[in-house]
N, C-alpha and C positions, 0 to 999 in steps of 0.2 A: 427651450421652453419658452413659448410665448402666446401670448390670447389673441383674439380678433383685433383689438385694440393696437398691440403692438408688432404685429406678423406682418408680412410683406405685401405689399398691394399687388393686383394685376398687372401694374405698368413695372413692375420689379423693385420699388422706392419704399423704403420702409414708413410704417406708417407713424408709429412712436404716438405716445397719450401725453408726451413734455412732460412728464415726471420725474425727471433725471435718475433712472433706478428704479423710481418704487411707482408699480404700476398702478391707473387709475382705474381700472376693474379689478383688479384683485387675482388676475389670472395668473402673472408671473410674479407678482409682488415678492420682495427677498422678507417683507414682514408675516407672511402667509403662512397658518398653521394648519396643519394635516389633524383634522378631528379624528382622532381612530377610536370615538366613541361615537359616534352618530347612527353606527348600525345598532347599537347597542339600547335595550329597552332599560329601562327604570325598575325597580322592585316594586313590588304593590305598597302602597301608603305612602309613599317618597314621594315628594316636589320637586320638579326642575330646578336648576338653580338660577334666580333671578335675578342675574346680574347676566353684563354682554360686555364684550369687548370692542372698541368701537375706533377705528382708525379715521385720521384728519391728515392733513398735504403729510408728505416727505414721509420723516419716521415718527411722529408725534401719534400714540396710544394712549388712549384714557378709559375707563371704566365705568359704566353706565348701570341703574339698578330700573330693570322694567317693574316698575310699579302697576301700570297700566294690563299687564297682563298680555301681552301683544305679541302673536305667532311669528315670532322672528329666526330669520335663517343668514348664513354668510352669503353676502352680498347684500344685501336688505340697505336702502338708504334712508338714515331715519334723520330726526330733527330732535338734538339734546339740547339739556340745560346748559348755561353760561352765565357768568357775569351777571349779564344784561342782556336781554335776547335770547336768539338761541342759536346754535351754530347745528351743520351739516355734516355728518360722517359715514363711513360706511363699516357696516358689522363685518366684523374680521373672526370673532370667534361667539358662541355660543355652549350652553350646557356647565357641565362638570370640568371639562377642563378652564373654563375659566376664573374657577376657583383655586386651579391650582397656578395659574399666572399670577392671581393676587396674593398669592402665599408667598412665591417666587421674588415677587416687586414691593415685599413687604407693606400691602395694602390692604387693611381692617376689611374684609366684606361685612362684617355687624354692623359697622358704624354706620348713623342717620347720615353723615355728612356726605356719602357717596351721592353723587349727581344723578337725576332722571332721566329717561329716555320720554319726551313727550308723546312723539307720536310717527307714524311714518311718512319721511317725506312727500309731498305733493308734489305734483308736475310744476306748480307755481314756486314752491321753495328751491327745486332742482333747476328752474331756468334763472332764477335769483342768484343761486350760490355758482352756476356756470357763469354768468355774464360778472360776476364780480371778479371769479380767477380769470375771466380774460383781460381786466384792467390791471392787473399786478406788475405786468413786465410795465408797463406804460408807470405807474406809481413809481415803481423802485427806483425807473430815470429819473422821472421828477426830484424824488427825495434826492438822489445822489447829487444833482445839482445845486439843489439846495443847500445840502451840507457842505459843500465845494466854495459856496460863496458864503459860508458863516465861517470858513475856514477852522472846519473842526477834522481833528485827527483820528479818524473813523473809516471805516467801509461797511455801507449796506448791503448785505449779502442777499437777502431775500425778503420777501413780504408773503404776508399768510390774511386772507380776509376770515373774517366771521360770516358763516352760514348766511345771516340775513344784512351783510353788508354793511352793519353799523358800526365795524372795529376791523382796525388791520393791525397788524401787529408784524413791527419792523426788526428783522435780526442783524446785527453787525458784530463786526469784531473790531477792537482797538487794542494797543498796547498800553496805554495808560486810561486812568480816568477821564472821560468825558462829560460834559457839563451840555446837555443838551435839550435845556430846560426852551431857549429862543427856537431850536431846531422844531420841538413837537409844537409850539403855537405857530410857526410859519407851516407847518405843514397840516394843521387841524385846519386854519384858514383856506389853503390851497383846495385841500379835496375834500372836507365840509364830513369828516368821519373822526373818530375818537382814536388815538393813537397809543398804542403803546410799543415800548422801546423795547427788546430784552437780549443781551450779550451773549453771545458763544464763544466757543472757542475755535481755534483754526482747522481743526480736524471735522469739527460738525461742520463747518462752512464748504470745508472738502465734499462732505458726504452730500450737504446739500445741492451743491451745485453741479456735481459729477466732472468727467474729464477721462482723459485716457493717461494711464502710469507709464512709466520707462520701461515698464514690460512688454507696453503695447496692447496691452488690454483695458477695458473699464477698471474704476477704483473699486477696489475690495468693499470700501466703505460706502459706497453708492449702488450697488449690487446684490451685495449679500453679508457683509460684516453686520452685526447691527449692537456690537458692544467693543468698547475702546478701553484695551489693557497697556498698562506702563510700559515704555520701548528706552531701554539704556543702553548706552555705548557696549557696555558688558557681552550685549546678544551677538554683537559685531567681532569683539575680541575672541568670544568661542569658538567663533565661526570663518577666523583666520583670513578676515575681511580688512581690508584698507581703511581706516578712519578718517576717510575721504568726506566733509558734511555734505558737499553737492552730490555724491554719486550714494549716500545713507537716505539722505532726506527725501522725502515724498513732495507732491503738489504743496500736501500743508505744510510744508517749510518744516514739521517734523521729523523724527526718525521714520523708516514707513514701518507700516504693521505687520509686512511680510518676513523682517527680521525674526520675528517669532515663531515663524511656521515649523521651522526644524530645528528650531534651538533646541527641544526635547532631545533629539535622535543623536543632535553632537555631542550632548550632556551623557547621553548614555552612553556613545562612541568613548567618550574623553575617560571613563572609566576605568578602561582596561590599559590605559597609557599612565606611563609617569606623570609625574607633576614637572610641569614648566620650569619649577625651580628647582631640580635637581642638580646635582653635583656628583660629576665621577672623579675619583681620584685615580691616578696614572703616575706613574714614576716619572712621563714628561711634563707633566703638569695636572692643574686642576680646570676641566671642562663643564662649560655650561650648556644649556638648552638654546638653541637661537630658534628653533621654527619644527614645527610637528605636521603631519600628515596624516589626517587620521583614514583616508581610503586608502592608501600605501600601506599603513600600519609604519612610518618611517619619522625618525628624529634626526634633527641636525644639532650637533655638538661642536663648539671649537675652543680653542685654548684660551686661556688668558690671557696670556702673552702673544696669540695671534689670533685675533679676533675674525680677521677678515677671509680666512680660511674654514671649512666648513668640512666635518666629517660624518658622512652619511650612517646611520644606526638604525637597526629595526628596534621593534618593541622587545622584543625576546631577548636581544644582547644586551643593551641596557640594562634590562631585570636581571640578569647573569653577572654584568659588571655590579651591580647595586651590591648582589647577595657576596661578592669576593671585597666590596670595602665594608660591608656590614662585619667580615672576618677579619675587617682589618690587614687586607691583603690589596695590595695596587697593582693594577693591570698594567702591562709595560708600555703599551700606547694606544690609540684610537686607530690606528691603521693598519694595524692586524684584521682588526672587525670589516675594516671598509674596502681590504683587497678581496676579503670574501663577497662582499657587494657588489663590487665591481663587474664581476663575470654574471654578466646578464645574455638573456637571447635577445637576438636582433627581431625585431617587429618585422614580419613581411606582409607587405597591404597589398591587397589584389586590386586588378581597376575593373572595380563593378560595372560601371558607365559603358566602359569601351574605347573613351576617349580622354585621355589626359590634359593635353592642352587644354587652356582656356582661352588661347587667343587664337583657336582653329578656324574662328570664322573671319578675322580681321583678313584683309588683301594683303598679300606678299609685298613689302617694301622692295622698291627695285634699287640693287645696290651703286654706287656712283663711282665705286672701283671701275666697274664692267664699262661703264659710259667712260669714263676716263682713258681706259687702254683702247675702246674704240676711235677714240677722238685725236689719241696720239698715232694710232696706224695710220687712220686719214692723213695726219699733218705730216708722219713721217716720209708716206708716199708720194706726198703733192708736193715736198722739198725736193724729192727725186725727180721727180718731174720735170719739174721746174728748173733744177740742174742740170738736167740731160740736154733740155731745150738751150738753156742759155751757153753750153759747153756748145752745140751743133751751131749756135749762132754765131759764135766768136770762130771758129772754126771756118765757116762760110766767108766772114768778113777777111782772115787772113787768106785765104785761098785768094779773094777777090784781088786781096792788093797786091798778091804777087804777080797775077795775071796785068795788073794795070802799070804795074813797073816799066819804065821805058829799057830798051835795049843796051845805051848809054851808061846806064847808072850800074 
């Protein structure tokens, strides 16, 4: 799914609206809400809800009251009330669904503190807003240089301008408390605008910056994930994953959010399994559970005295042994059950592609043994020829000597 600004161009290159997963034209934005009440008319005598939902850069959404009774629809650019001056954003939701969203986010829609919508943004407002957004990357780079000069242990990850260009909000991450009073003075002097510093978490930073995860796809937090739930190491333990922090951590340095995706399925499957603390009493000794496989329905047990040798049992066999233990009956040994499991059908793999060898395209290497044999044969034949020639020469010389001998000798 893509809009006109995010789709592929004529030359095959992706256009992109440079919003790191949050579409600028609201066509394929992760925060887009489908208004399923848009085709339904209100009952007679009821007034439409006077609040609208407006989205700003990245994942920031706020609610505003339409006091001027403007005819607003999804996708309109509006000028809204701010602490000083005005801000520019895009309308993402109107009507009764706004009331539902405000209740879900615990915002009192009857309060007088709800900010107002001033007007629909004019072309001048949009041009000024776009010009400010084009300056964000340059100002972010300059702000990082100033922070490095002041030797502050912080990372400025993103900058967001107010619609009228009078204020800029700098989002940063830091492990400890940072005294950035001198940083604000230097940046206000360098940029000539009001500065606001706002600290965010490492997950919010990854959401704003975007990137590619270890799975090869774009980060979930920057494409479709809107809320961050706590992820614990127990999620990895239930899924029988190795507790390797380098593999379990995402781009943000925290545990991956995808560890929670299949956790409910694993927990539901583990209900039919005996507990990992299960102990089996046999005549040969006490056995402990070492590992489980929920896909095959298999558990591995080992004796207390011989923990290196594991015995494979099905969950039905484990239940059978547990029932006997409840009756204070001991099984002879675990080997009786593992013998039954050892008889398995051999898997037959079919050659679907038609060619098994992965090196079929490589050039065959010439064997050195053949070359050696050929060289040996040549050397032997050459030596034989040389020896015969020498013998002939020696015979000829001896015959000549015999002829040259005098008769008196």
